N, C-alpha and C positions, 0 to 999 in steps of 0.2 A: 844916390838914393840916401836919404836921411832917415834914421829910425829913432823912435822914442819908446820908452817903457812907461806906461801909465797904470794907475790903479783903478779898478772898477769900484765905485762907491755908490751911494744913493744920493739923489738930489735932495738938498735940505728942504724940508716941508712936504716931501712927496711920500708915496707909499714905500715903506722900507724894503719891500720885496721886488722893487723895480730897479735893476742895475742902471748905472749912469756913468758915462764916459765924457769928460770935458776935454774937447780938442780946441786948443787956442795957442797962439804964439807966432813968432816970426818964422818958425820952421814951416808953417803951412804955406806962407808966401814963398819961401825958398824952394818948396816943392810944387809951385805952380798954382796955388789957390789964392784967389783974390776976394775981397769983400764984395758980396753981391753975386758971386758965382753960384750956380746950381750944381749939385753933386748927385751922383747915383751911388747908392750904398747897396751892395749885394752881400748877403749873409749866408753862411753855411755853419754848421755846428763848430764852434771854436774859431771861426774865421770871418772877418769883415773886410770887404774891399771897398774903398772909397775912391771914386774917380770923378774928376771935373767933367761936366757935360761937354764943354767946348773941345776937350781932348777926345771924347768919344765920337763927336761929329767929325773931327779931323780924321780919325781912324777909319770911319765909314766912307769918307770921301776918297781916300786914297791910300 
């Protein structure tokens, strides 16, 4: 498992009260994410979980 520490900012040109997280880089590929993949993002206070849909389907199948 690879980890990253990112800063929460605001997207340039957007409402300053809306937090923004930019996720990009080869570490996404190293963790099983590919361009075009669909992801499920589940959130709880202070916690986001991001999972690639194909891995969810594999978990459900077996």
